C-alpha positions, 0 to 999 in steps of 0.5 A: 952313037948309033946302035947299029955303031955298038952292036959291032963294037961292044964290050960291055961288062958289068953296067956303063952310062952310055948315049945310043942312037937307033928306033924306039919301039912298041910293041906289045907290051914292050918298049926297046931301041933298035939299030933300024926300022929294018929290025924292029921285028929282032929282039936279038938286035934291041936294047930293052926299055922298060915300057911300065916306067916309061908310058904315062911319060911317053902318053903325056909328051908324045902322041902314039900311033893309033890302028896297028901292031906298033904304038911308037916305031921313031928315031931316037936317042935315048942316055942311061945306065946299060946293062947286059941283059939276064941270061936267056933273054931275048934281047943281049943288053937293057937300059936299067935307067934312063938319064935323057930320052927324045924321039923326032917323028916327021921333023918334030923333036919330043922330049921325053926325060927328063 
Protein backbone atom coordinates (compact mmCIF):
# COMPACT_ATOMS: atom_id res chain seq x y z
CA UNK A 1 0.00 0.00 0.00
CA UNK A 2 1.28 3.46 -0.82
CA UNK A 3 2.15 5.30 2.40
CA UNK A 4 0.11 8.41 1.50
CA UNK A 5 -2.98 6.20 1.06
CA UNK A 6 -2.29 4.51 4.40
CA UNK A 7 -2.11 7.87 6.20
CA UNK A 8 -5.38 8.96 4.60
CA UNK A 9 -7.21 5.81 5.67
CA UNK A 10 -5.35 4.53 8.75
CA UNK A 11 -7.34 3.06 11.57
CA UNK A 12 -4.65 1.02 13.35
CA UNK A 13 -5.51 -0.26 16.79
CA UNK A 14 -2.79 -2.34 18.43
CA UNK A 15 -0.39 -3.91 15.93
CA UNK A 16 -0.85 -5.20 12.40
CA UNK A 17 1.37 -6.72 9.71
CA UNK A 18 1.38 -4.55 6.60
CA UNK A 19 3.52 -3.72 3.56
CA UNK A 20 4.03 -0.02 2.88
CA UNK A 21 5.67 1.72 -0.07
CA UNK A 22 7.33 5.11 0.26
CA UNK A 23 10.69 6.85 0.57
CA UNK A 24 13.16 5.43 3.10
CA UNK A 25 15.25 8.11 4.78
CA UNK A 26 18.21 7.97 7.15
CA UNK A 27 19.27 11.34 8.51
CA UNK A 28 20.68 12.52 11.83
CA UNK A 29 20.78 8.95 13.22
CA UNK A 30 17.09 8.30 12.52
CA UNK A 31 15.49 5.94 10.01
CA UNK A 32 11.95 6.39 8.75
CA UNK A 33 9.58 5.92 5.83
CA UNK A 34 7.74 8.92 4.34
CA UNK A 35 5.14 9.17 1.55
CA UNK A 36 7.31 11.21 -0.85
CA UNK A 37 10.62 13.04 -1.30
CA UNK A 38 8.83 16.27 -0.41
CA UNK A 39 7.95 14.83 3.03
CA UNK A 40 11.49 13.69 3.89
CA UNK A 41 11.87 16.37 6.58
CA UNK A 42 8.38 16.02 8.10
CA UNK A 43 8.47 13.50 10.99
CA UNK A 44 4.73 13.84 11.55
CA UNK A 45 4.19 12.10 8.19
CA UNK A 46 6.62 9.24 8.83
CA UNK A 47 6.80 5.67 10.06
CA UNK A 48 9.84 5.20 12.29
CA UNK A 49 12.18 2.24 11.86
CA UNK A 50 14.95 0.94 14.17
CA UNK A 51 18.12 2.36 12.59
CA UNK A 52 20.52 0.62 14.99
CA UNK A 53 19.06 -2.75 14.01
CA UNK A 54 19.06 -1.94 10.28
CA UNK A 55 22.43 -0.14 10.13
CA UNK A 56 24.70 -3.20 9.65
CA UNK A 57 22.34 -4.69 7.04
CA UNK A 58 22.07 -1.43 5.14
CA UNK A 59 25.78 -0.70 5.09
CA UNK A 60 26.60 -4.23 3.91
CA UNK A 61 24.03 -4.24 1.08
CA UNK A 62 23.40 -0.65 -0.05
CA UNK A 63 26.04 2.08 -0.35
CA UNK A 64 25.21 5.16 1.71
CA UNK A 65 25.19 8.62 0.17
CA UNK A 66 28.20 10.67 1.25
CA UNK A 67 28.74 14.34 1.95
CA UNK A 68 25.21 15.36 2.83
CA UNK A 69 22.56 15.25 5.52
CA UNK A 70 20.96 12.06 4.15
CA UNK A 71 22.69 8.67 4.28
CA UNK A 72 19.72 7.10 2.47
CA UNK A 73 16.82 8.67 0.61
CA UNK A 74 15.41 6.01 -1.69
CA UNK A 75 12.17 4.42 -2.84
CA UNK A 76 11.39 1.44 -0.61
CA UNK A 77 8.89 -1.25 0.25
CA UNK A 78 8.78 -2.35 3.89
CA UNK A 79 6.69 -5.15 5.34
CA UNK A 80 6.49 -5.59 9.07
CA UNK A 81 4.53 -5.22 12.26
CA UNK A 82 3.19 -1.69 12.45
CA UNK A 83 2.19 -0.18 15.80
CA UNK A 84 1.18 3.17 17.15
CA UNK A 85 4.11 5.17 18.52
CA UNK A 86 4.35 6.03 22.16
CA UNK A 87 2.43 9.10 23.21
CA UNK A 88 4.40 12.28 22.57
CA UNK A 89 6.55 10.80 19.78
CA UNK A 90 7.08 12.88 16.63
CA UNK A 91 5.91 10.09 14.33
CA UNK A 92 2.51 8.49 14.76
CA UNK A 93 3.59 4.95 13.74
CA UNK A 94 6.58 2.64 14.15
CA UNK A 95 7.65 -0.62 12.50
CA UNK A 96 8.41 -2.95 15.44
CA UNK A 97 9.53 -5.96 13.37
CA UNK A 98 10.66 -5.73 9.76
CA UNK A 99 9.93 -8.90 7.81
CA UNK A 100 10.91 -7.67 4.34
CA UNK A 101 12.67 -4.50 3.20
CA UNK A 102 13.82 -3.54 -0.30
CA UNK A 103 15.24 -0.29 -1.70
CA UNK A 104 15.36 0.96 -5.27
CA UNK A 105 18.03 3.43 -6.31
CA UNK A 106 18.59 4.54 -9.91
CA UNK A 107 16.80 1.49 -11.24
CA UNK A 108 18.73 -1.00 -9.08
CA UNK A 109 16.85 -3.04 -6.48
CA UNK A 110 18.51 -3.96 -3.17
CA UNK A 111 17.00 -6.56 -0.83
CA UNK A 112 17.96 -5.47 2.69
CA UNK A 113 15.76 -7.89 4.69
CA UNK A 114 15.70 -10.88 4.55
